[in-house]
N, C-alpha and C positions, 0 to 999 in steps of 0.2 A: 785431483782435489784443488779447489780454489784457494789461492794464496791470499790470506788476509793480513799479511804482515804490514802492508802499506796502509791499512786502515788505522785511524787515530786510536790511541789507547782507550779513550772514553767512548768509542763508537764500535763496540764489538758485538752488541746485541740489539736486534730490532726485529719486531714482527713475527713472533711466534703465532700470535692471533691472526695475522695476515695470511700466513701460509695455511693455517687450519681453515680459515674462511674460504680461501680459494678452492681448497679440496672439497669442503662441505657443500659449497654453493655452485661448484662447477664454473668458476669465473675464469675467463680466458687470461692466461698469464702474459698480457701485453704490457709494454713499458708504461703506457698511460694508466692502465688499471693498477699496476704496482704503485705508481706515483699517487693516484687518488686515494688508495687504501692506506698508503704510508702516511699521508697527511691526515687521514681520518683517525688513525691510531695515535698520532702525535697529539691530537686534540687541541691545537693552537688556535683554531678558528671555530668559535662556538656556533655561529650560524651555519657554517658548512657541516659541522658535526650533527647539528639538529636535523638538517635536511637528509643527511645520510641515515640517521636513525629512523626517520619517517619512511624513507625508501626501503630500508631493511625490514621494517614492520609490515610492509605491503606484501600481499601474497605473491606478486610477480617479482619482487625483489630487485636486485641490482642487475643492470645490463650494460653492455658496452656503450650503447647510445646514451644512457643516463650518465655514465662515467665521463663521456666527452662533454656533456652539458655542464656537469659539476666542475670539471676542469676549467672550461671557458668562463664560467660564472664566478668561481671562487678562487681559483689557484693560478690562472695564467699570469695575472698581474703581479703575483708574489714570487715568480720564478727567480728574478734577479736577487731578491732578498734571500730566498732559500739557498741560492748558490753560495751565500756567505756563511752558511751554517756548516759547522764541522760535521755534524751528523748527516745533513743532506748530501754533502759531498761524498762522505763515506758510503752512504746508501746508494748513491748514483754510481759510484765505482763498482760496487757489488753487483748492481743491476747490469752495468755494462758488460761485466764478465759473463753473467748469466745469458744475456742477449747474444753475445758472441758465440757462446756454446750452442744456443738454439739455432743461430744462423749456420753454424758448422754442421749441425745435425740436419738441418733443412737441405743444405747442399748435398750431403751424403745421401739423404733420402731421395732426392731428385735423381742423383746418379744411379742409385739402385733401381729406381722405377724405370729409368731409361733402359738399363741393361735387361730388365725383365721384359719390357716391351719389345726389345730387339729379339730376345729369345722366342717370344710368342710369335713374332712375325716370321722368324726362321722356321718354326715348327709348322707353320701353315704351308710351307713349300711341299708340294706333292711328290717331288723327286728326291726327298731325303732318303738316305740309306741308314743302316744300323749304326755305322760309325759316326755319321753326322748327328744322329739323335743322342748318341752317347756324349759327344762333345757339348751339345747344347744343354743336356741334362747336368753335366758337370759344371757348366757356366752358371746355370740357375742355382745349383746347390752352393757354389762359391759365393754368388751374390747374396743369397739368403743368409748364409753364415756371416758374411761381412756386415749385413744390415742388422742382424741380431746382436753382434758384438758392439756395433755403434749404438744401438738402443740401450744395451746394458751400461755402456760407458756414460751415455747421457743421463740415465737414471741415477748413476752414482754421482755425477756432477750436480744434478738437481738436489740430491740428498745432502751433499756437502754444502751446497749453497743454502739450503734450508737451515742447516746447523749454524752457518755463519750469520744468517739473517736473525735467527733466534738469539744468538749472542749479542748481536748489534742492538736488537730491540731492548733487551734487558738492561744493557748499559745506558741506553738512552733514557729509559725510565728512571734509573738511578741518578743519572746526571741532571735530568730535569728537576727531580725532587730536590737535589742538592742546591741547584741554582735558585730554587724558590724558597729556600729555608734561611731564616735568620740565624747566623752562626752562633750568636751569643745566647739567644733564648730558645732556640730550637722550635720556633713556630714559623709560620709563613712570613716572608719579607714583604716589602712594599710592592715588588713585582707580582708576587703571589696575590696580594690584595687587589691590585689593578685587574689581574686576570679574573679573579673570583667574582668581583663585583659586576663586571660586564657579563659574565656567564650567568650568574644568578639573576641579574636583572632581566636578561633575555628569557630565562626560564619562567620568570614571574610576571612578565609583561601583561599577560591576560588574567592574572590573579593578583591584582594589587592588594595591599594591606596584608600580605603574607610574608614579606621579606623585610627584615629590620637590620639596621646598622647601629651598633653600640660602639661609641668612641670612649676609651678609658684612658685616664691620665693620672700618673702618680703625683700627688700634691707636693709642691715645694721641693721637687727633686734636685734642683740645682743647689739649694741650701744643704740638702742631705749629702750630696757629693762633696760640697765644700767642707762639711764637718768631718766626714768619715773617709773621704777619698774615693777615687773612681773604681777601685777594685771592689770595695764594699758596695758601691752603687751598682756595679755590674751584677753582684750577687743578689741584690734586691730585685733587679729587673728579671733575673732568671727565676727567682722565687715567685714573683708576681705572675710570670708566664706559666710556671708550673702549676700554680693554683687554678688558673683558667683552664689549662689542659686537663687537670685532674677531674674537673666537673663538666667537661666538654660534652655536649650532646652530639648525636650523629648528624644533626642538621646544621651544625655550626662550622664556620671557618674562622680560625683565630690567626691574626697576623700582627707583627710589630710594624706599626705605621711609621714610626720614626722616633728616635730619642726614647723618652719615657712614655710615649703614647702608643696605645694598642687599639686594634679594631676587631670587632667580632661581628661577622655577618651571620644572621640567623634566618634560615629559610623555613617556610611552612610554620609560621609562628603567629603570635599576636602581641600587641603592645603590652598587655599584662604579663605575658610570659617573658618578653624581653626585659621588662622592668624588674621582674623578680630575679632574673638571671644577673642583672647588673647589681642589684641590691645584695645578692648573695656574695658576689665577689667583693663588694665594698666592705661588708661585715667581716669576711674572712681575713682580708688583709689588715683591717684595723685590729682584729683580735690576735694577730700573729705576735709572738714574743721572740724576736730575733736577737741574737747576740753576736758580738764581734768575734771573728775567728781567733782562736787561741786566747780567748779572754771570756770572763764571765760577765763583762759589762754589757748590759742590754742596749740595743739600738733604740732610738726614740721611735714612738709609734708612727707607723706608716699609714697614710690615708690616701684615698683616691677619689676622683670625680668622674662622672659618667654623663654622656649625652646620647640620646636615642632619637633616631629618625626612622620613619617607615617609608617604604617605596610606594610611590603613587601610581605606578602603572606605565603604560606605553608613552604617556605624555611627560614622564619624568626622565632625568638623565643622571649619570654618575656624579657630575659636578654639583647639581642642585641637591641630590641625595646626600652627598658628603657635607655640603655646606650647612644643611639643616641639622645634621648630627653635630657638626662643629659649633653651630650657634647654641645648641642645647648644652654642650660641654662648657662653652664660655659662660653661659648663664649659671651653671652649677658652680663654676669658679667664683663668679661675681657674687653669688649668694652666700659664700662662705666656705666653699669646698666640701669635700667628704659627703657628697650627696649625688642623687640621680635625678636628672632633669630630662624630660622628653620634649619633642617639638611642639606639642600642644601647649605646654607651659610657656614656651617662648612666644607663641602667638598671643597667649593671654597677657603676658607682660607687655608686649608691644601695644595691645589694645588699651591697657591701663595707661601706658605712657602717652598714647594718642589723645586720651580724654583730659589729660592734665593741661 
Protein backbone atom coordinates (compact mmCIF):
# COMPACT_ATOMS: atom_id res chain seq x y z
CA UNK A 1 0.00 0.00 0.00
CA UNK A 2 1.27 3.51 -0.85
CA UNK A 3 2.28 5.51 2.18
CA UNK A 4 0.70 8.96 2.02
CA UNK A 5 1.87 10.17 5.42
CA UNK A 6 4.36 12.50 3.79
CA UNK A 7 1.64 14.24 1.80
CA UNK A 8 0.56 17.65 3.14
CA UNK A 9 -2.50 17.56 5.36
CA UNK A 10 -4.44 19.70 2.88
CA UNK A 11 -3.45 17.54 -0.09
CA UNK A 12 -4.98 14.14 0.51
CA UNK A 13 -7.63 14.09 -2.16
CA UNK A 14 -7.39 14.73 -5.88
CA UNK A 15 -8.72 13.30 -9.06
CA UNK A 16 -11.59 10.90 -8.59
CA UNK A 17 -12.77 12.18 -11.96
CA UNK A 18 -9.30 11.72 -13.46
CA UNK A 19 -9.16 8.03 -12.54
CA UNK A 20 -12.69 7.46 -13.84
CA UNK A 21 -11.89 9.30 -17.09
CA UNK A 22 -8.78 7.19 -17.67
CA UNK A 23 -10.80 4.01 -17.21
CA UNK A 24 -13.79 5.12 -19.30
CA UNK A 25 -11.77 6.55 -22.21
CA UNK A 26 -8.90 4.05 -22.19
CA UNK A 27 -6.30 6.77 -21.70
CA UNK A 28 -2.71 5.62 -21.34
CA UNK A 29 -1.57 6.16 -17.71
CA UNK A 30 1.59 8.04 -18.66
CA UNK A 31 3.09 10.74 -16.42
CA UNK A 32 2.38 13.39 -19.07
CA UNK A 33 -1.27 12.34 -19.36
CA UNK A 34 -1.65 12.41 -15.58
CA UNK A 35 -0.19 15.92 -15.51
CA UNK A 36 -2.40 17.21 -18.35
CA UNK A 37 -5.58 15.82 -16.80
CA UNK A 38 -4.53 16.95 -13.36
CA UNK A 39 -4.26 20.55 -14.60
CA UNK A 40 -7.57 20.15 -16.45
CA UNK A 41 -9.45 19.17 -13.30
CA UNK A 42 -7.73 21.90 -11.28
CA UNK A 43 -9.33 24.40 -13.67
CA UNK A 44 -6.77 27.18 -13.14
CA UNK A 45 -6.29 27.89 -16.87
CA UNK A 46 -9.59 28.82 -18.61
CA UNK A 47 -8.16 28.70 -22.15
CA UNK A 48 -6.59 25.30 -21.57
CA UNK A 49 -9.80 24.01 -20.00
CA UNK A 50 -11.83 25.35 -22.92
CA UNK A 51 -9.64 23.51 -25.45
CA UNK A 52 -9.81 20.31 -23.43
CA UNK A 53 -13.61 20.59 -23.36
CA UNK A 54 -13.61 20.97 -27.15
CA UNK A 55 -11.34 17.95 -27.55
CA UNK A 56 -13.48 15.80 -25.26
CA UNK A 57 -16.63 16.73 -27.19
CA UNK A 58 -15.03 15.52 -30.42
CA UNK A 59 -15.85 11.92 -31.46
CA UNK A 60 -12.13 11.07 -31.60
CA UNK A 61 -11.55 12.48 -28.11
CA UNK A 62 -8.26 12.74 -26.25
CA UNK A 63 -5.05 11.10 -27.51
CA UNK A 64 -1.44 10.99 -26.37
CA UNK A 65 -0.49 13.24 -29.29
CA UNK A 66 -3.05 15.87 -28.30
CA UNK A 67 -1.89 15.62 -24.69
CA UNK A 68 1.69 16.40 -25.74
CA UNK A 69 0.53 19.41 -27.77
CA UNK A 70 -1.59 20.73 -24.90
CA UNK A 71 1.31 20.33 -22.50
CA UNK A 72 3.73 22.19 -24.80
CA UNK A 73 1.24 24.97 -25.55
CA UNK A 74 -0.32 25.62 -22.16
CA UNK A 75 1.55 23.91 -19.33
CA UNK A 76 5.28 23.70 -20.02
CA UNK A 77 5.96 27.33 -19.09
CA UNK A 78 4.03 26.94 -15.83
CA UNK A 79 6.08 24.01 -14.53
CA UNK A 80 8.30 26.13 -12.29
CA UNK A 81 5.29 27.92 -10.85
CA UNK A 82 3.43 24.66 -10.31
CA UNK A 83 6.38 23.24 -8.43
CA UNK A 84 5.74 25.88 -5.77
CA UNK A 85 2.24 24.57 -5.16
CA UNK A 86 1.69 22.37 -2.14
CA UNK A 87 -0.85 20.32 -4.04
CA UNK A 88 1.27 19.98 -7.17
CA UNK A 89 4.19 18.72 -5.12
CA UNK A 90 1.94 16.25 -3.32
CA UNK A 91 0.44 15.04 -6.57
CA UNK A 92 3.87 14.62 -8.14
CA UNK A 93 5.08 12.59 -5.16
CA UNK A 94 2.05 10.36 -5.52
CA UNK A 95 2.66 9.99 -9.25
CA UNK A 96 6.34 9.20 -8.61
CA UNK A 97 5.32 6.32 -6.36
CA UNK A 98 2.89 5.02 -8.99
CA UNK A 99 5.50 5.31 -11.75
CA UNK A 100 8.07 3.42 -9.68
CA UNK A 101 5.55 0.65 -9.14
CA UNK A 102 4.84 0.54 -12.88
CA UNK A 103 8.58 0.39 -13.62
CA UNK A 104 9.00 -2.45 -11.13
CA UNK A 105 6.14 -4.33 -12.76
CA UNK A 106 7.63 -3.70 -16.21
CA UNK A 107 10.97 -5.12 -15.11
CA UNK A 108 9.31 -8.19 -13.62
CA UNK A 109 7.24 -8.68 -16.77
CA UNK A 110 10.39 -8.50 -18.89
CA UNK A 111 12.04 -11.08 -16.68
CA UNK A 112 9.02 -13.41 -16.89
CA UNK A 113 8.87 -12.98 -20.66
CA UNK A 114 12.54 -13.87 -20.99
CA UNK A 115 12.06 -16.97 -18.82
CA UNK A 116 9.15 -18.14 -20.97
CA UNK A 117 11.14 -17.51 -24.13
CA UNK A 118 13.95 -19.62 -22.72
CA UNK A 119 11.54 -22.41 -21.93
CA UNK A 120 10.08 -22.24 -25.43
CA UNK A 121 13.54 -22.47 -26.92
CA UNK A 122 14.39 -25.47 -24.71
CA UNK A 123 11.19 -27.25 -25.71
CA UNK A 124 12.21 -27.00 -29.36
CA UNK A 125 15.17 -29.30 -28.69
CA UNK A 126 14.40 -32.68 -30.38
CA UNK A 127 16.65 -34.53 -27.94
CA UNK A 128 14.58 -33.75 -24.84
CA UNK A 129 13.72 -36.63 -22.55
CA UNK A 130 10.81 -36.93 -20.13
CA UNK A 131 12.82 -35.60 -17.20
CA UNK A 132 13.88 -32.49 -19.17
CA UNK A 133 10.27 -31.79 -20.18
CA UNK A 134 9.22 -32.15 -16.55
CA UNK A 135 11.84 -29.60 -15.43
CA UNK A 136 10.90 -27.14 -18.17
CA UNK A 137 7.20 -27.51 -17.37
CA UNK A 138 7.91 -26.85 -13.71
CA UNK A 139 9.88 -23.73 -14.68
CA UNK A 140 6.98 -22.46 -16.84
CA UNK A 141 4.49 -23.02 -14.04
CA UNK A 142 6.76 -21.27 -11.50
CA UNK A 143 7.29 -18.28 -13.80
CA UNK A 144 3.57 -18.02 -14.59
CA UNK A 145 2.65 -18.20 -10.91
CA UNK A 146 5.19 -15.49 -10.09
CA UNK A 147 3.86 -13.27 -12.87
CA UNK A 148 0.29 -13.75 -11.60
CA UNK A 149 1.34 -12.75 -8.10
CA UNK A 150 3.14 -9.69 -9.45
CA UNK A 151 0.05 -8.75 -11.46
CA UNK A 152 -2.21 -9.05 -8.43
CA UNK A 153 0.21 -6.99 -6.35
CA UNK A 154 0.26 -4.29 -9.04
CA UNK A 155 -3.54 -4.21 -9.17
CA UNK A 156 -3.63 -3.75 -5.41
CA UNK A 157 -1.07 -0.93 -5.61
CA UNK A 158 -3.05 0.81 -8.37
CA UNK A 159 -6.24 0.46 -6.31
CA UNK A 160 -4.50 1.96 -3.28
CA UNK A 161 -3.07 4.72 -5.45
CA UNK A 162 -6.54 5.50 -6.81
CA UNK A 163 -7.87 5.82 -3.26
CA UNK A 164 -5.06 8.21 -2.36
CA UNK A 165 -5.65 10.20 -5.53
CA UNK A 166 -9.36 10.48 -4.78
CA UNK A 167 -8.61 11.74 -1.29
CA UNK A 168 -6.09 14.22 -2.65
CA UNK A 169 -8.57 15.60 -5.19
CA UNK A 170 -11.32 16.19 -2.65
CA UNK A 171 -8.99 18.02 -0.32
CA UNK A 172 -7.77 20.17 -3.19
CA UNK A 173 -11.33 21.11 -4.11
CA UNK A 174 -12.07 22.06 -0.51
CA UNK A 175 -8.83 24.01 -0.07
CA UNK A 176 -9.28 25.91 -3.34
CA UNK A 177 -12.83 26.85 -2.34
CA UNK A 178 -11.54 28.04 1.03
CA UNK A 179 -8.77 30.09 -0.59
CA UNK A 180 -11.33 31.76 -2.86
CA UNK A 181 -13.80 32.67 -0.09
CA UNK A 182 -13.95 35.90 1.89
CA UNK A 183 -13.81 34.83 5.52
CA UNK A 184 -16.06 37.58 6.86
CA UNK A 185 -18.91 37.53 4.35
CA UNK A 186 -18.65 33.96 2.97
CA UNK A 187 -18.77 35.12 -0.65
CA UNK A 188 -15.92 35.04 -3.15
CA UNK A 189 -12.86 37.15 -2.39
CA UNK A 190 -10.85 39.39 -4.71
CA UNK A 191 -8.89 36.44 -6.06
CA UNK A 192 -12.14 34.64 -6.87
CA UNK A 193 -13.35 37.77 -8.67
CA UNK A 194 -10.15 38.04 -10.73
CA UNK A 195 -10.45 34.41 -11.79
CA UNK A 196 -14.18 34.61 -12.49
CA UNK A 197 -14.06 37.76 -14.61
CA UNK A 198 -11.32 36.34 -16.85
CA UNK A 199 -13.15 33.04 -17.25
CA UNK A 200 -16.55 34.60 -17.93
CA UNK A 201 -15.09 37.11 -20.38
CA UNK A 202 -13.46 34.24 -22.26
CA UNK A 203 -16.76 32.38 -22.40
CA UNK A 204 -18.62 35.51 -23.57
CA UNK A 205 -16.09 36.87 -26.06
CA UNK A 206 -18.19 35.75 -29.02
CA UNK A 207 -21.51 36.76 -27.45
CA UNK A 208 -21.04 40.37 -26.26
CA UNK A 209 -23.77 42.18 -24.35
CA UNK A 210 -24.52 38.97 -22.42
CA UNK A 211 -22.13 39.50 -19.48
CA UNK A 212 -22.65 42.27 -16.90
CA UNK A 213 -20.67 43.57 -13.95
CA UNK A 214 -22.50 45.19 -11.04
CA UNK A 215 -20.35 47.06 -8.54
CA UNK A 216 -22.12 47.66 -5.21
CA UNK A 217 -20.97 49.93 -2.40
CA UNK A 218 -22.52 50.61 1.02
CA UNK A 219 -23.00 54.37 1.35
CA UNK A 220 -21.07 56.31 4.02
CA UNK A 221 -19.79 53.08 5.53
CA UNK A 222 -16.88 54.80 7.26
CA UNK A 223 -19.27 57.07 9.16
CA UNK A 224 -21.32 53.99 10.05
CA UNK A 225 -18.21 52.30 11.45
CA UNK A 226 -17.22 55.41 13.37
CA UNK A 227 -20.68 55.64 14.93
CA UNK A 228 -21.27 52.02 15.89
CA UNK A 229 -17.83 50.41 15.82
CA UNK A 230 -16.18 47.88 13.52
CA UNK A 231 -17.93 44.85 15.01
CA UNK A 232 -21.32 46.27 14.05
CA UNK A 233 -19.84 47.29 10.70
CA UNK A 234 -18.74 43.71 10.11
CA UNK A 235 -22.27 42.52 10.91
CA UNK A 236 -23.67 44.92 8.30
CA UNK A 237 -21.23 43.62 5.70
CA UNK A 238 -22.29 40.05 6.47
CA UNK A 239 -25.95 41.03 6.26
CA UNK A 240 -25.45 42.83 2.94
CA UNK A 241 -23.67 39.78 1.51
CA UNK A 242 -26.32 37.40 2.85
CA UNK A 243 -29.06 39.37 1.11
CA UNK A 244 -27.25 39.14 -2.21
CA UNK A 245 -26.68 35.40 -1.73
CA UNK A 246 -30.31 34.81 -0.74
CA UNK A 247 -31.56 36.09 -4.10
CA UNK A 248 -28.56 34.91 -6.14
CA UNK A 249 -29.26 33.48 -9.58
CA UNK A 250 -27.49 30.43 -10.99
CA UNK A 251 -25.80 32.68 -13.55
CA UNK A 252 -24.25 34.97 -10.91
CA UNK A 253 -20.86 35.17 -9.20
CA UNK A 254 -20.82 37.30 -6.04
CA UNK A 255 -17.53 38.52 -4.56
CA UNK A 256 -16.34 40.97 -1.98
CA UNK A 257 -14.19 43.31 -4.02
CA UNK A 258 -12.69 45.07 -1.03
CA UNK A 259 -13.84 46.92 2.11
CA UNK A 260 -17.55 47.67 1.78
CA UNK A 261 -17.54 47.16 -2.01
CA UNK A 262 -18.96 44.05 -3.67
CA UNK A 263 -19.05 42.81 -7.26
CA UNK A 264 -21.66 40.69 -9.01
CA UNK A 265 -20.84 39.13 -12.38
CA UNK A 266 -24.02 38.15 -14.23
CA UNK A 267 -23.71 35.89 -17.27
CA UNK A 268 -26.30 35.29 -19.99
CA UNK A 269 -28.20 38.41 -18.99
CA UNK A 270 -29.26 41.85 -20.24
CA UNK A 271 -28.86 45.41 -19.03
CA UNK A 272 -32.51 45.42 -17.97
CA UNK A 273 -32.09 42.27 -15.89
CA UNK A 274 -28.83 43.46 -14.33
CA UNK A 275 -30.46 46.79 -13.47
CA UNK A 276 -33.46 45.11 -11.88
CA UNK A 277 -31.13 42.90 -9.85
CA UNK A 278 -29.24 45.92 -8.52
CA UNK A 279 -32.44 47.82 -7.78
CA UNK A 280 -33.80 44.86 -5.85
CA UNK A 281 -30.72 44.73 -3.62
CA UNK A 282 -30.84 48.50 -3.09
CA UNK A 283 -34.47 48.38 -1.99
CA UNK A 284 -33.95 45.39 0.31
CA UNK A 285 -31.02 46.91 2.18
CA UNK A 286 -32.80 50.26 2.57
CA UNK A 287 -35.92 48.52 3.93
CA UNK A 288 -33.94 46.49 6.48
CA UNK A 289 -34.59 47.33 10.14
CA UNK A 290 -31.41 46.32 11.93
CA UNK A 291 -30.84 46.67 15.66
CA UNK A 292 -27.73 46.76 17.76
CA UNK A 293 -26.85 43.47 19.40
CA UNK A 294 -28.17 43.16 22.97
CA UNK A 295 -30.16 46.34 22.47
CA UNK A 296 -33.47 47.45 21.04
CA UNK A 297 -31.90 50.56 19.60
CA UNK A 298 -32.25 50.54 15.81
CA UNK A 299 -29.29 51.22 13.54
CA UNK A 300 -29.62 54.06 11.12
CA UNK A 301 -30.91 53.21 7.66
CA UNK A 302 -28.35 51.59 5.41
CA UNK A 303 -28.26 52.57 1.75
CA UNK A 304 -26.13 51.43 -1.15
CA UNK A 305 -25.08 52.59 -4.61
CA UNK A 306 -24.57 50.56 -7.77
CA UNK A 307 -22.68 50.89 -11.04
CA UNK A 308 -23.32 48.57 -14.00
CA UNK A 309 -21.20 47.84 -17.06
CA UNK A 310 -21.65 45.39 -19.92
CA UNK A 311 -18.90 43.35 -21.56
CA UNK A 312 -18.27 44.51 -25.13
CA UNK A 313 -16.75 41.33 -26.55
CA UNK A 314 -13.30 40.26 -27.70
CA UNK A 315 -12.12 43.87 -28.09
CA UNK A 316 -12.79 44.50 -24.40
CA UNK A 317 -10.60 43.60 -21.43
CA UNK A 318 -10.99 43.20 -17.68
CA UNK A 319 -9.45 46.57 -16.88
CA UNK A 320 -11.77 48.63 -19.09
CA UNK A 321 -14.77 46.48 -18.12
CA UNK A 322 -14.11 47.18 -14.45
CA UNK A 323 -13.37 50.86 -15.05
CA UNK A 324 -16.75 51.37 -16.73
CA UNK A 325 -18.54 49.79 -13.77
CA UNK A 326 -16.48 51.94 -11.38
CA UNK A 327 -17.30 55.08 -13.36
CA UNK A 328 -21.00 54.23 -13.14
CA UNK A 329 -20.69 53.62 -9.39
CA UNK A 330 -18.87 56.94 -8.97
CA UNK A 331 -21.65 58.73 -10.83
CA UNK A 332 -24.25 57.10 -8.57
CA UNK A 333 -22.36 58.46 -5.56
CA UNK A 334 -22.00 61.87 -7.15
CA UNK A 335 -25.72 62.07 -7.93
CA UNK A 336 -26.63 61.58 -4.28
CA UNK A 337 -26.06 57.88 -3.54
CA UNK A 338 -28.72 55.20 -2.95
CA UNK A 339 -29.29 54.65 -6.66
CA UNK A 340 -28.35 52.52 -9.66
CA UNK A 341 -26.40 53.93 -12.62
CA UNK A 342 -25.26 52.12 -15.76
CA UNK A 343 -22.48 52.88 -18.22
CA UNK A 344 -24.90 54.39 -20.76
CA UNK A 345 -25.86 57.05 -18.23
CA UNK A 346 -22.17 57.82 -17.74
CA UNK A 347 -21.77 58.37 -21.48
CA UNK A 348 -24.85 60.62 -21.52
CA UNK A 349 -23.48 62.71 -18.65
CA UNK A 350 -20.15 63.09 -20.43
CA UNK A 351 -21.94 64.14 -23.64
CA UNK A 352 -23.89 66.80 -21.74
CA UNK A 353 -20.73 68.10 -20.07
CA UNK A 354 -18.97 68.27 -23.43
CA UNK A 355 -21.69 70.55 -24.83
CA UNK A 356 -21.39 73.01 -21.96
